[in-house]
N, CA and C atoms of all chains as a GROMACS GRO file, in nm:
protein
  600
    1MET      N    1  -2.308   1.966  -1.997
    1MET     CA    2  -2.440   1.942  -1.956
    1MET      C    3  -2.520   1.981  -2.010
    2ASN      N    4  -2.653   1.981  -2.044
    2ASN     CA    5  -2.794   2.077  -2.106
    2ASN      C    6  -2.888   2.068  -2.040
    3PHE      N    7  -2.998   2.093  -2.034
    3PHE     CA    8  -3.145   2.091  -2.011
    3PHE      C    9  -3.187   2.089  -2.017
    4GLY      N   10  -3.214   1.971  -2.096
    4GLY     CA   11  -3.364   1.967  -2.209
    4GLY      C   12  -3.502   2.000  -2.115
    5GLY      N   13  -3.579   2.090  -2.181
    5GLY     CA   14  -3.680   2.116  -2.113
    5GLY      C   15  -3.728   2.220  -2.010
    6LEU      N   16  -3.609   2.273  -1.979
    6LEU     CA   17  -3.676   2.416  -1.908
    6LEU      C   18  -3.673   2.563  -1.999
    7PRO      N   19  -3.753   2.612  -1.946
    7PRO     CA   20  -3.867   2.736  -2.030
    7PRO      C   21  -3.719   2.806  -2.054
    8GLY      N   22  -3.710   2.867  -2.164
    8GLY     CA   23  -3.608   2.980  -2.222
    8GLY      C   24  -3.597   3.098  -2.156
    9GLY      N   25  -3.530   3.196  -2.194
    9GLY     CA   26  -3.445   3.295  -2.081
    9GLY      C   27  -3.590   3.385  -2.090
   10MET      N   28  -3.655   3.549  -1.949
   10MET     CA   29  -3.720   3.583  -1.972
   10MET      C   30  -3.707   3.713  -2.046
   11ALA      N   31  -3.790   3.816  -2.064
   11ALA     CA   32  -3.740   3.885  -2.168
   11ALA      C   33  -3.712   4.016  -2.076
   12GLY      N   34  -3.615   4.104  -2.170
   12GLY     CA   35  -3.562   4.201  -2.040
   12GLY      C   36  -3.449   4.134  -1.967
   13SER      N   37  -3.418   4.204  -1.856
   13SER     CA   38  -3.337   4.173  -1.802
   13SER      C   39  -3.326   4.066  -1.653
   14MET      N   40  -3.417   4.026  -1.708
   14MET     CA   41  -3.467   3.915  -1.590
   14MET      C   42  -3.370   3.778  -1.589
   15PRO      N   43  -3.344   3.700  -1.415
   15PRO     CA   44  -3.236   3.621  -1.431
   15PRO      C   45  -3.301   3.501  -1.514
   16SER      N   46  -3.299   3.418  -1.605
   16SER     CA   47  -3.335   3.340  -1.718
   16SER      C   48  -3.256   3.162  -1.642
   17GLY      N   49  -3.246   3.130  -1.518
   17GLY     CA   50  -3.195   3.021  -1.489
   17GLY      C   51  -3.043   2.998  -1.480
   18PRO      N   52  -2.998   2.884  -1.439
   18PRO     CA   53  -2.883   2.841  -1.459
   18PRO      C   54  -2.817   2.903  -1.541
   19SER      N   55  -2.689   2.978  -1.499
   19SER     CA   56  -2.632   3.005  -1.621
   19SER      C   57  -2.487   2.946  -1.674
   20GLN      N   58  -2.451   2.958  -1.764
   20GLN     CA   59  -2.342   2.908  -1.787
   20GLN      C   60  -2.260   2.816  -1.705
   21MET      N   61  -2.247   2.944  -1.610
   21MET     CA   62  -2.102   2.961  -1.533
   21MET      C   63  -2.170   2.827  -1.436
   22ASP      N   64  -2.308   2.865  -1.390
   22ASP     CA   65  -2.355   2.810  -1.278
   22ASP      C   66  -2.337   2.597  -1.311
   23MET      N   67  -2.373   2.601  -1.464
   23MET     CA   68  -2.322   2.537  -1.493
   23MET      C   69  -2.218   2.414  -1.530
   24ALA      N   70  -2.135   2.513  -1.532
   24ALA     CA   71  -1.961   2.468  -1.550
   24ALA      C   72  -1.929   2.423  -1.387
   25ARG      N   73  -1.963   2.508  -1.299
   25ARG     CA   74  -1.932   2.538  -1.174
   25ARG      C   75  -1.965   2.390  -1.098
   26ALA      N   76  -2.120   2.341  -1.122
   26ALA     CA   77  -2.180   2.221  -1.071
   26ALA      C   78  -2.087   2.126  -1.150
   27GLU      N   79  -2.090   2.102  -1.296
   27GLU     CA   80  -1.993   2.001  -1.332
   27GLU      C   81  -1.927   2.000  -1.244
   28MET      N   82  -1.786   2.068  -1.208
   28MET     CA   83  -1.673   2.085  -1.199
   28MET      C   84  -1.700   2.008  -1.010
   29MET      N   85  -1.771   2.059  -0.923
   29MET     CA   86  -1.798   2.039  -0.863
   29MET      C   87  -1.825   1.889  -0.832
   30PHE      N   88  -1.906   1.799  -0.959
   30PHE     CA   89  -1.966   1.680  -0.954
   30PHE      C   90  -1.867   1.577  -0.985
   31PHE      N   91  -1.747   1.628  -1.035
   31PHE     CA   92  -1.632   1.533  -1.100
   31PHE      C   93  -1.547   1.546  -0.946
   32ALA      N   94  -1.520   1.621  -0.872
   32ALA     CA   95  -1.510   1.613  -0.738
   32ALA      C   96  -1.518   1.554  -0.660
   33ASP      N   97  -1.693   1.566  -0.651
   33ASP     CA   98  -1.747   1.436  -0.559
   33ASP      C   99  -1.691   1.338  -0.633
   34LEU      N  100  -1.777   1.279  -0.745
   34LEU     CA  101  -1.715   1.169  -0.782
   34LEU      C  102  -1.522   1.107  -0.761
   35PHE      N  103  -1.462   1.211  -0.798
   35PHE     CA  104  -1.324   1.152  -0.739
   35PHE      C  105  -1.285   1.135  -0.593
   36THR      N  106  -1.368   1.212  -0.509
   36THR     CA  107  -1.324   1.165  -0.357
   36THR      C  108  -1.398   1.023  -0.326
   37LYS      N  109  -1.560   1.010  -0.390
   37LYS     CA  110  -1.592   0.948  -0.336
   37LYS      C  111  -1.565   0.767  -0.378
   38MET      N  112  -1.507   0.803  -0.551
   38MET     CA  113  -1.427   0.714  -0.584
   38MET      C  114  -1.304   0.613  -0.488
   39ASN      N  115  -1.199   0.773  -0.507
   39ASN     CA  116  -1.098   0.721  -0.350
   39ASN      C  117  -1.126   0.665  -0.259
   40ASP      N  118  -1.280   0.653  -0.158
   40ASP     CA  119  -1.316   0.646  -0.056
   40ASP      C  120  -1.292   0.452  -0.099
   41ALA      N  121  -1.387   0.486  -0.154
   41ALA     CA  122  -1.480   0.320  -0.159
   41ALA      C  123  -1.317   0.225  -0.249
   42CYS      N  124  -1.264   0.254  -0.340
   42CYS     CA  125  -1.114   0.204  -0.388
   42CYS      C  126  -1.039   0.187  -0.240
   43PHE      N  127  -0.999   0.209  -0.190
   43PHE     CA  128  -0.916   0.261  -0.092
   43PHE      C  129  -1.021   0.134   0.005
   44ARG      N  130  -1.132   0.128   0.098
   44ARG     CA  131  -1.172   0.055   0.135
   44ARG      C  132  -1.152  -0.112   0.094
   45LYS      N  133  -1.205  -0.060  -0.064
   45LYS     CA  134  -1.207  -0.218  -0.106
   45LYS      C  135  -1.060  -0.263  -0.134
   46CYS      N  136  -0.952  -0.183  -0.160
   46CYS     CA  137  -0.835  -0.266  -0.194
   46CYS      C  138  -0.708  -0.257  -0.094
   47VAL      N  139  -0.721  -0.172  -0.010
   47VAL     CA  140  -0.585  -0.219   0.064
   47VAL      C  141  -0.709  -0.237   0.232
   48PRO      N  142  -0.661  -0.387   0.278
   48PRO     CA  143  -0.760  -0.434   0.355
   48PRO      C  144  -0.660  -0.375   0.504
   49ARG      N  145  -0.508  -0.347   0.484
   49ARG     CA  146  -0.442  -0.317   0.614
   49ARG      C  147  -0.301  -0.287   0.549
   50PHE      N  148  -0.255  -0.202   0.647
   50PHE     CA  149  -0.136  -0.158   0.597
   50PHE      C  150   0.008  -0.164   0.682
   51ASN      N  151   0.054  -0.242   0.618
   51ASN     CA  152   0.176  -0.336   0.677
   51ASN      C  153   0.317  -0.232   0.652
   52ASP      N  154   0.274  -0.132   0.535
   52ASP     CA  155   0.372  -0.022   0.518
   52ASP      C  156   0.340   0.088   0.428
   53GLY      N  157   0.409   0.174   0.437
   53GLY     CA  158   0.310   0.265   0.328
   53GLY      C  159   0.296   0.259   0.221
   54ASP      N  160   0.392   0.220   0.157
   54ASP     CA  161   0.442   0.188   0.005
   54ASP      C  162   0.330   0.065  -0.038
   55LEU      N  163   0.227   0.117  -0.190
   55LEU     CA  164   0.130   0.002  -0.234
   55LEU      C  165   0.248  -0.133  -0.301
   56ASN      N  166   0.182  -0.222  -0.270
   56ASN     CA  167   0.234  -0.336  -0.399
   56ASN      C  168   0.168  -0.373  -0.464
   57THR      N  169   0.235  -0.497  -0.534
   57THR     CA  170   0.161  -0.520  -0.664
   57THR      C  171   0.009  -0.515  -0.670
   58GLY      N  172  -0.030  -0.596  -0.574
   58GLY     CA  173  -0.175  -0.650  -0.560
   58GLY      C  174  -0.265  -0.514  -0.569
   59GLU      N  175  -0.227  -0.450  -0.438
   59GLU     CA  176  -0.318  -0.320  -0.455
   59GLU      C  177  -0.341  -0.294  -0.572
   60MET      N  178  -0.211  -0.191  -0.629
   60MET     CA  179  -0.228  -0.094  -0.717
   60MET      C  180  -0.271  -0.164  -0.893
   61VAL      N  181  -0.279  -0.363  -0.884
   61VAL     CA  182  -0.358  -0.356  -0.969
   61VAL      C  183  -0.506  -0.369  -0.945
   62CYS      N  184  -0.543  -0.398  -0.806
   62CYS     CA  185  -0.675  -0.340  -0.764
   62CYS      C  186  -0.691  -0.192  -0.815
   63VAL      N  187  -0.656  -0.154  -0.742
   63VAL     CA  188  -0.654  -0.018  -0.756
   63VAL      C  189  -0.759   0.031  -0.892
   64ASP      N  190  -0.622  -0.043  -1.018
   64ASP     CA  191  -0.621   0.012  -1.144
   64ASP      C  192  -0.791  -0.075  -1.150
   65LYS      N  193  -0.856  -0.173  -1.163
   65LYS     CA  194  -0.951  -0.245  -1.193
   65LYS      C  195  -1.043  -0.161  -1.126
   66CYS      N  196  -1.040  -0.151  -1.005
   66CYS     CA  197  -1.174  -0.067  -0.881
   66CYS      C  198  -1.182   0.070  -1.011
   67VAL      N  199  -1.117   0.162  -1.056
   67VAL     CA  200  -1.140   0.269  -1.111
   67VAL      C  201  -1.195   0.252  -1.203
   68SER      N  202  -1.155   0.134  -1.314
   68SER     CA  203  -1.253   0.143  -1.416
   68SER      C  204  -1.327   0.071  -1.387
   69LYS      N  205  -1.400   0.016  -1.255
   69LYS     CA  206  -1.519  -0.091  -1.237
   69LYS      C  207  -1.622   0.058  -1.229
   70TYR      N  208  -1.549   0.132  -1.127
   70TYR     CA  209  -1.635   0.240  -1.068
   70TYR      C  210  -1.683   0.326  -1.193
   71MET      N  211  -1.572   0.403  -1.273
   71MET     CA  212  -1.648   0.466  -1.375
   71MET      C  213  -1.776   0.350  -1.478
   72GLU      N  214  -1.727   0.231  -1.488
   72GLU     CA  215  -1.824   0.175  -1.530
   72GLU      C  216  -1.976   0.193  -1.424
   73ALA      N  217  -1.928   0.147  -1.356
   73ALA     CA  218  -2.040   0.212  -1.277
   73ALA      C  219  -2.179   0.273  -1.259
   74THR      N  220  -2.075   0.403  -1.263
   74THR     CA  221  -2.112   0.598  -1.306
   74THR      C  222  -2.164   0.563  -1.375
   75ASN      N  223  -2.179   0.529  -1.483
   75ASN     CA  224  -2.214   0.519  -1.610
   75ASN      C  225  -2.381   0.489  -1.612
   76THR      N  226  -2.347   0.323  -1.567
   76THR     CA  227  -2.449   0.276  -1.569
   76THR      C  228  -2.581   0.332  -1.481
   77VAL      N  229  -2.561   0.397  -1.375
   77VAL     CA  230  -2.639   0.434  -1.262
   77VAL      C  231  -2.666   0.540  -1.351
   78GLY      N  232  -2.598   0.626  -1.406
   78GLY     CA  233  -2.599   0.744  -1.496
   78GLY      C  234  -2.747   0.693  -1.633
   79GLU      N  235  -2.721   0.603  -1.703
   79GLU     CA  236  -2.843   0.594  -1.781
   79GLU      C  237  -2.975   0.529  -1.704
   80ILE      N  238  -2.955   0.476  -1.560
   80ILE     CA  239  -3.078   0.473  -1.498
   80ILE      C  240  -3.205   0.590  -1.445
   81LEU      N  241  -3.110   0.675  -1.453
   81LEU     CA  242  -3.116   0.776  -1.391
   81LEU      C  243  -3.182   0.840  -1.498
   82GLN      N  244  -3.093   0.868  -1.555
   82GLN     CA  245  -3.162   0.988  -1.747
   82GLN      C  246  -3.262   0.867  -1.766
   83LYS      N  247  -3.337   0.756  -1.766
   83LYS     CA  248  -3.432   0.733  -1.827
   83LYS      C  249  -3.556   0.760  -1.714
   84SER      N  250  -3.487   0.774  -1.585
   84SER     CA  251  -3.603   0.796  -1.476
   84SER      C  252  -3.685   0.904  -1.459
   85GLN      N  253  -3.560   1.040  -1.554
   85GLN     CA  254  -3.566   1.118  -1.544
   85GLN      C  255  -3.612   1.226  -1.466
   86MET      N  256  -3.513   1.153  -1.353
   86MET     CA  257  -3.517   1.191  -1.188
   86MET      C  258  -3.364   1.314  -1.221
   87MET      N  259  -3.321   1.300  -1.285
   87MET     CA  260  -3.179   1.411  -1.327
   87MET      C  261  -3.212   1.463  -1.470
   88MET      N  262  -3.147   1.583  -1.438
   88MET     CA  263  -3.113   1.664  -1.642
   88MET      C  264  -2.988   1.565  -1.617
   89GLN      N  265  -2.923   1.601  -1.753
   89GLN     CA  266  -2.827   1.459  -1.842
   89GLN      C  267  -2.730   1.492  -1.737
   90PRO      N  268  -2.678   1.359  -1.721
   90PRO     CA  269  -2.517   1.339  -1.638
   90PRO      C  270  -2.431   1.430  -1.776
   91PRO      N  271  -2.296   1.499  -1.677
   91PRO     CA  272  -2.168   1.526  -1.759
   91PRO      C  273  -2.134   1.394  -1.807
   92SER      N  274  -2.087   1.425  -1.954
   92SER     CA  275  -2.057   1.315  -2.006
   92SER      C  276  -1.863   1.304  -1.995
   93MET      N  277  -4.384   2.659   0.785
   93MET     CA  278  -4.285   2.614   0.802
   93MET      C  279  -4.188   2.754   0.738
   94ASN      N  280  -4.251   2.817   0.605
   94ASN     CA  281  -4.222   2.895   0.508
   94ASN      C  282  -4.219   3.047   0.637
   95SER      N  283  -4.078   3.125   0.663
   95SER     CA  284  -4.110   3.204   0.706
   95SER      C  285  -4.121   3.366   0.624
   96PHE      N  286  -4.105   3.337   0.491
   96PHE     CA  287  -4.139   3.447   0.426
   96PHE      C  288  -4.227   3.415   0.297
   97ASP      N  289  -4.256   3.509   0.274
   97ASP     CA  290  -4.415   3.503   0.176
   97ASP      C  291  -4.379   3.580   0.051
   98PRO      N  292  -4.277   3.494  -0.020
   98PRO     CA  293  -4.267   3.457  -0.198
   98PRO      C  294  -4.376   3.579  -0.247
   99GLY      N  295  -4.489   3.599  -0.216
   99GLY     CA  296  -4.581   3.677  -0.248
   99GLY      C  297  -4.501   3.821  -0.315
  100ALA      N  298  -4.512   3.845  -0.144
  100ALA     CA  299  -4.485   3.975  -0.128
  100ALA      C  300  -4.318   4.050  -0.224
  101MET      N  301  -4.258   3.913  -0.292
  101MET     CA  302  -4.150   3.997  -0.327
  101MET      C  303  -4.119   4.018  -0.455
  102SER      N  304  -4.063   4.129  -0.529
  102SER     CA  305  -4.098   4.169  -0.637
  102SER      C  306  -4.034   4.058  -0.728
  103ALA      N  307  -4.069   4.105  -0.855
  103ALA     CA  308  -4.078   3.984  -0.996
  103ALA      C  309  -3.936   3.959  -1.040
  104MET      N  310  -3.879   4.050  -1.005
  104MET     CA  311  -3.732   4.003  -0.985
  104MET      C  312  -3.664   3.927  -0.892
  105ASP      N  313  -3.704   3.953  -0.799
  105ASP     CA  314  -3.643   3.868  -0.677
  105ASP      C  315  -3.715   3.725  -0.723
  106GLN      N  316  -3.798   3.744  -0.707
  106GLN     CA  317  -3.856   3.599  -0.762
  106GLN      C  318  -3.830   3.543  -0.854
  107ALA      N  319  -3.784   3.619  -0.974
  107ALA     CA  320  -3.711   3.529  -1.076
  107ALA      C  321  -3.538   3.522  -1.039
  108ARG      N  322  -3.509   3.544  -0.976
  108ARG     CA  323  -3.379   3.470  -0.898
  108ARG      C  324  -3.378   3.432  -0.788
  109MET      N  325  -3.512   3.425  -0.658
  109MET     CA  326  -3.544   3.287  -0.668
  109MET      C  327  -3.552   3.149  -0.702
  110MET      N  328  -3.647   3.147  -0.818
  110MET     CA  329  -3.622   3.053  -0.946
  110MET      C  330  -3.504   2.984  -0.996
  111GLN      N  331  -3.435   3.081  -1.010
  111GLN     CA  332  -3.304   3.068  -1.034
  111GLN      C  333  -3.167   3.000  -0.957
  112VAL      N  334  -3.208   3.058  -0.822
  112VAL     CA  335  -3.145   2.980  -0.704
  112VAL      C  336  -3.231   2.865  -0.706
  113MET      N  337  -3.320   2.868  -0.664
  113MET     CA  338  -3.351   2.754  -0.654
  113MET      C  339  -3.311   2.554  -0.775
  114GLN      N  340  -3.342   2.600  -0.900
  114GLN     CA  341  -3.290   2.537  -0.952
  114GLN      C  342  -3.122   2.510  -1.008
  115GLU      N  343  -3.095   2.580  -0.933
  115GLU     CA  344  -2.912   2.592  -0.948
  115GLU      C  345  -2.923   2.406  -0.777
  116MET      N  346  -2.967   2.464  -0.664
  116MET     CA  347  -2.964   2.436  -0.578
  116MET      C  348  -3.037   2.254  -0.640
  117GLN      N  349  -3.158   2.274  -0.736
  117GLN     CA  350  -3.204   2.095  -0.766
  117GLN      C  351  -3.105   2.049  -0.830
  118MET      N  352  -3.042   2.091  -0.881
  118MET     CA  353  -2.924   2.040  -1.032
  118MET      C  354  -2.801   1.997  -0.924
  119GLN      N  355  -2.758   2.111  -0.837
  119GLN     CA  356  -2.636   2.010  -0.764
  119GLN      C  357  -2.709   1.907  -0.661
  120ASP      N  358  -2.808   1.903  -0.566
  120ASP     CA  359  -2.880   1.766  -0.545
  120ASP      C  360  -2.902   1.673  -0.599
  121SER      N  361  -2.946   1.679  -0.755
  121SER     CA  362  -2.966   1.546  -0.798
  121SER      C  363  -2.818   1.510  -0.842
  122LEU      N  364  -2.696   1.585  -0.879
  122LEU     CA  365  -2.570   1.554  -0.897
  122LEU      C  366  -2.511   1.487  -0.767
  123LYS      N  367  -2.551   1.531  -0.676
  123LYS     CA  368  -2.496   1.470  -0.523
  123LYS      C  369  -2.554   1.374  -0.487
  124MET      N  370  -2.680   1.325  -0.524
  124MET     CA  371  -2.784   1.199  -0.539
  124MET      C  372  -2.683   1.122  -0.570
  125TYR      N  373  -2.678   1.198  -0.738
  125TYR     CA  374  -2.597   1.002  -0.831
  125TYR      C  375  -2.442   1.004  -0.826
  126ASN      N  376  -2.385   1.068  -0.742
  126ASN     CA  377  -2.296   1.034  -0.673
  126ASN      C  378  -2.309   0.959  -0.570
  127ASP      N  379  -2.356   0.997  -0.490
  127ASP     CA  380  -2.416   0.899  -0.401
  127ASP      C  381  -2.453   0.775  -0.388
  128LEU      N  382  -2.529   0.737  -0.458
  128LEU     CA  383  -2.591   0.620  -0.524
  128LEU      C  384  -2.496   0.560  -0.590
  129VAL      N  385  -2.409   0.606  -0.693
  129VAL     CA  386  -2.280   0.548  -0.731
  129VAL      C  387  -2.225   0.445  -0.600
  130HIS      N  388  -2.153   0.534  -0.530
  130HIS     CA  389  -2.103   0.496  -0.442
  130HIS      C  390  -2.148   0.402  -0.333
  131ARG      N  391  -2.273   0.441  -0.260
  131ARG     CA  392  -2.388   0.291  -0.209
  131ARG      C  393  -2.352   0.147  -0.298
  132CYS      N  394  -2.395   0.209  -0.447
  132CYS     CA  395  -2.432   0.073  -0.465
  132CYS      C  396  -2.315   0.006  -0.503
  133PHE      N  397  -2.188   0.076  -0.568
  133PHE     CA  398  -2.021   0.011  -0.610
  133PHE      C  399  -2.023  -0.049  -0.404
  134MET      N  400  -2.021   0.022  -0.347
  134MET     CA  401  -1.992  -0.084  -0.220
  134MET      C  402  -2.019  -0.228  -0.189
  135GLU      N  403  -2.173  -0.195  -0.196
  135GLU     CA  404  -2.301  -0.333  -0.189
  135GLU      C  405  -2.275  -0.466  -0.308
  136CYS      N  406  -2.271  -0.335  -0.426
  136CYS     CA  407  -2.203  -0.480  -0.529
  136CYS      C  408  -2.156  -0.553  -0.593
  137VAL      N  409  -1.961  -0.479  -0.577
  137VAL     CA  410  -1.852  -0.481  -0.625
  137VAL      C  411  -1.730  -0.545  -0.528
  138ASP      N  412  -1.685  -0.658  -0.532
  138ASP     CA  413  -1.615  -0.693  -0.462
  138ASP      C  414  -1.538  -0.790  -0.483
  139SER      N  415  -1.485  -0.793  -0.631
  139SER     CA  416  -1.377  -0.813  -0.676
  139SER      C  417  -1.331  -0.764  -0.805
  140PHE      N  418  -1.195  -0.743  -0.772
  140PHE     CA  419  -1.137  -0.697  -0.883
  140PHE      C  420  -0.991  -0.726  -0.983
  141ARG      N  421  -1.029  -0.871  -1.002
  141ARG     CA  422  -0.984  -0.982  -1.090
  141ARG      C  423  -0.988  -0.905  -1.241
  142TYR      N  424  -1.062  -0.808  -1.328
  142TYR     CA  425  -1.147  -0.800  -1.396
  142TYR      C  426  -1.171  -0.620  -1.422
  143LYS      N  427  -1.110  -0.585  -1.488
  143LYS     CA  428  -1.175  -0.418  -1.552
  143LYS      C  429  -1.315  -0.389  -1.573
  144LYS      N  430  -1.349  -0.460  -1.630
  144LYS     CA  431  -1.544  -0.398  -1.653
  144LYS      C  432  -1.602  -0.529  -1.498
  145LEU      N  433  -1.705  -0.437  -1.496
  145LEU     CA  434  -1.846  -0.538  -1.463
  145LEU      C  435  -1.871  -0.649  -1.481
  146ASP      N  436  -1.879  -0.756  -1.394
  146ASP     CA  437  -1.920  -0.884  -1.452
  146ASP      C  438  -2.074  -0.870  -1.454
  147GLY      N  439  -2.137  -0.959  -1.522
  147GLY     CA  440  -2.310  -0.976  -1.530
  147GLY      C  441  -2.368  -0.974  -1.449
  148LYS      N  442  -2.326  -1.068  -1.281
  148LYS     CA  443  -2.349  -1.053  -1.165
  148LYS      C  444  -2.349  -0.868  -1.109
  149GLU      N  445  -2.279  -0.856  -1.147
  149GLU     CA  446  -2.231  -0.666  -1.068
  149GLU      C  447  -2.340  -0.605  -1.110
  150GLU      N  448  -2.322  -0.602  -1.251
  150GLU     CA  449  -2.430  -0.543  -1.340
  150GLU      C  450  -2.570  -0.525  -1.297
  151VAL      N  451  -2.551  -0.663  -1.278
  151VAL     CA  452  -2.744  -0.671  -1.229
  151VAL      C  453  -2.739  -0.582  -1.115
  152CYS      N  454  -2.674  -0.629  -1.008
  152CYS     CA  455  -2.666  -0.602  -0.896
  152CYS      C  456  -2.685  -0.422  -0.815
  153VAL      N  457  -2.592  -0.327  -0.922
  153VAL     CA  458  -2.556  -0.225  -0.902
  153VAL      C  459  -2.711  -0.166  -1.018
  154THR      N  460  -2.816  -0.205  -1.084
  154THR     CA  461  -2.905  -0.176  -1.210
  154THR      C  462  -3.008  -0.214  -1.119
  155LYS      N  463  -3.032  -0.294  -1.027
  155LYS     CA  464  -3.091  -0.308  -0.921
  155LYS      C  465  -3.140  -0.213  -0.807
  156CYS      N  466  -2.984  -0.190  -0.754
  156CYS     CA  467  -2.974  -0.137  -0.622
  156CYS      C  468  -3.027  -0.002  -0.682
  157ALA      N  469  -2.957   0.086  -0.804
  157ALA     CA  470  -3.017   0.197  -0.838
  157ALA      C  471  -3.192   0.226  -0.853
  158GLN      N  472  -3.240   0.104  -0.941
  158GLN     CA  473  -3.353   0.133  -0.940
  158GLN      C  474  -3.420   0.107  -0.797
  159LYS      N  475  -3.397   0.034  -0.742
  159LYS     CA  476  -3.460   0.063  -0.621
  159LYS      C  477  -3.508   0.196  -0.486
  160PHE      N  478  -3.400   0.245  -0.541
  160PHE     CA  479  -3.305   0.379  -0.465
  160PHE      C  480  -3.427   0.442  -0.540
  161LEU      N  481  -3.424   0.440  -0.678
  161LEU     CA  482  -3.510   0.589  -0.725
  161LEU      C  483  -3.666   0.531  -0.690
  162ASN      N  484  -3.689   0.414  -0.613
  162ASN     CA  485  -3.870   0.419  -0.635
  162ASN      C  486  -3.821   0.420  -0.492
  163PHE      N  487  -3.738   0.406  -0.406
  163PHE     CA  488  -3.751   0.449  -0.281
  163PHE      C  489  -3.777   0.568  -0.216
  164ALA      N  490  -3.697   0.672  -0.293
  164ALA     CA  491  -3.682   0.820  -0.297
  164ALA      C  492  -3.790   0.842  -0.308
  165GLY      N  493  -3.866   0.824  -0.424
  165GLY     CA  494  -4.006   0.897  -0.500
  165GLY      C  495  -4.098   0.828  -0.382
  166ARG      N  496  -4.108   0.769  -0.329
  166ARG     CA  497  -4.228   0.720  -0.205
  166ARG      C  498  -4.184   0.788  -0.041
  167VAL      N  499  -4.052   0.856  -0.059
  167VAL     CA  500  -4.075   0.952   0.059
  167VAL      C  501  -4.040   1.049  -0.033
  168ALA      N  502  -4.051   1.115  -0.122
  168ALA     CA  503  -4.068   1.251  -0.156
  168ALA      C  504  -4.239   1.256  -0.168
  169MET      N  505  -4.337   1.140  -0.201
  169MET     CA  506  -4.491   1.166  -0.228
  169MET      C  507  -4.476   1.182  -0.059
  170ARG      N  508  -4.415   1.112   0.047
  170ARG     CA  509  -4.520   1.131   0.205
  170ARG      C  510  -4.419   1.249   0.218
  171PHE      N  511  -4.272   1.288   0.184
  171PHE     CA  512  -4.306   1.413   0.266
  171PHE      C  513  -4.383   1.531   0.213
  172GLN      N  514  -4.430   1.510   0.091
  172GLN     CA  515  -4.466   1.622   0.018
  172GLN      C  516  -4.652   1.641   0.115
  173GLU      N  517  -4.673   1.562   0.157
  173GLU     CA  518  -4.789   1.511   0.209
  173GLU      C  519  -4.847   1.570   0.354
  174THR      N  520  -4.702   1.539   0.420
  174THR     CA  521  -4.670   1.570   0.558
  174THR      C  522  -4.686   1.738   0.492
  175GLN      N  523  -4.653   1.813   0.410
  175GLN     CA  524  -4.577   1.945   0.373
  175GLN      C  525  -4.727   1.993   0.404
  176GLN      N  526  -4.792   1.951   0.356
  176GLN     CA  527  -4.958   1.945   0.285
  176GLN      C  528  -5.085   1.992   0.376
  177GLU      N  529  -5.016   1.867   0.484
  177GLU     CA  530  -5.102   1.900   0.558
  177GLU      C  531  -5.066   1.998   0.701
  178MET      N  532  -4.929   2.022   0.694
  178MET     CA  533  -4.905   2.132   0.816
  178MET      C  534  -4.938   2.234   0.755
  179MET      N  535  -4.939   2.240   0.593
  179MET     CA  536  -5.033   2.401   0.565
  179MET      C  537  -5.179   2.386   0.550
  180ASP      N  538  -5.203   2.296   0.569
  180ASP     CA  539  -5.379   2.296   0.566
  180ASP      C  540  -5.416   2.314   0.673
  181GLU      N  541  -5.341   2.253   0.787
  181GLU     CA  542  -5.368   2.308   0.950
  181GLU      C  543  -5.320   2.451   0.999
  182ALA      N  544  -5.244   2.520   0.955
  182ALA     CA  545  -5.199   2.661   0.918
  182ALA      C  546  -5.325   2.721   0.881
  183GLN      N  547  -5.353   2.701   0.801
  183GLN     CA  548  -5.493   2.770   0.721
  183GLN      C  549  -5.612   2.819   0.784
  184LYS      N  550  -5.601   2.707   0.849
  184LYS     CA  551  -5.734   2.610   0.937
  184LYS      C  552  -5.707   2.726   1.058
  185SER      N  553  -5.614   2.713   1.117
  185SER     CA  554  -5.559   2.796   1.245
  185SER      C  555  -5.606   2.983   1.220
  186LEU      N  556  -5.566   2.968   1.101
  186LEU     CA  557  -5.547   3.104   1.079
  186LEU      C  558  -5.661   3.186   1.024
  187ALA      N  559  -5.769   3.108   0.970
  187ALA     CA  560  -5.887   3.116   0.960
  187ALA      C  561  -5.978   3.123   1.058
  188ALA      N  562  -5.929   3.022   1.129
  188ALA     CA  563  -6.009   3.057   1.320
  188ALA      C  564  -5.978   3.196   1.335
  189ALA      N  565  -5.858   3.166   1.411
  189ALA     CA  566  -5.808   3.315   1.480
  189ALA      C  567  -5.893   3.448   1.394
  190ALA      N  568  -5.876   3.439   1.311
  190ALA     CA  569  -5.908   3.554   1.180
  190ALA      C  570  -6.098   3.548   1.261
  191ALA      N  571  -6.174   3.480   1.234
  191ALA     CA  572  -6.276   3.457   1.243
  191ALA      C  573  -6.319   3.526   1.408
  192ALA      N  574  -6.198   3.458   1.511
  192ALA     CA  575  -6.265   3.483   1.621
  192ALA      C  576  -6.236   3.633   1.683
  193GLY      N  577  -6.101   3.692   1.584
  193GLY     CA  578  -6.083   3.816   1.593
  193GLY      C  579  -6.219   3.927   1.536
  194SER      N  580  -6.256   3.883   1.451
  194SER     CA  581  -6.411   4.006   1.396
  194SER      C  582  -6.482   3.928   1.474
  195GLY      N  583  -6.472   3.831   1.537
  195GLY     CA  584  -6.626   3.833   1.618
  195GLY      C  585  -6.635   3.882   1.718
  196SER      N  586  -6.512   3.895   1.836
  196SER     CA  587  -6.520   4.012   1.904
  196SER      C  588  -6.530   4.117   1.931
  197ASN      N  589  -6.475   4.151   1.760
  197ASN     CA  590  -6.499   4.328   1.748
  197ASN      C  591  -6.658   4.391   1.711
  198GLU      N  592  -6.720   4.265   1.681
  198GLU     CA  593  -6.854   4.268   1.667
  198GLU      C  594  -6.920   4.326   1.793
  199THR      N  595  -6.901   4.265   1.886
  199THR     CA  596  -7.003   4.253   2.033
  199THR      C  597  -6.931   4.384   2.093
  200ARG      N  598  -6.791   4.480   2.026
  200ARG     CA  599  -6.785   4.559   2.148
  200ARG      C  600  -6.916   4.752   2.131
   0.00000   0.00000   0.00000
């Protein structure tokens, strides 16, 4: 991730904006959150009822497609957000 | 609404405060990104025959995201207006209290 446009660090020992650690941590949290939400979305879309504990073939296929579509939606929304400059560059 | 005075902090504290605010802003915008994707996906995608979003779904997601951004922008604008009004009111009542205080001193 990078932050185009943020001012450079101040002279001396002043804190100068999010550090590499902060950015790495934010990126990790982003992916963790993304995973949780994708899990929730695909479960709700693909598993309408609970006959038994195992996934049937249809559900497995659905999950594969769902993950792929979700990631594509994530990229699409990310491009829109970037264009509107509402956020800094999303993690690639 | 502020219970602290930023002007009274040392330069070091102010810089630290800026850093914290930037970090919070970054986390907040990433969270908003994920929430938005989730919301638009739930609304727009219902079939899982193919791995890619079809044309209709792509358009729906795009419109959903754009509409939400416009919406969020307007909310932010109105929020800022109300904040400004509150601050102006607070300033006015402070000024009035100060004037009343100095007036009573003179009559002593």
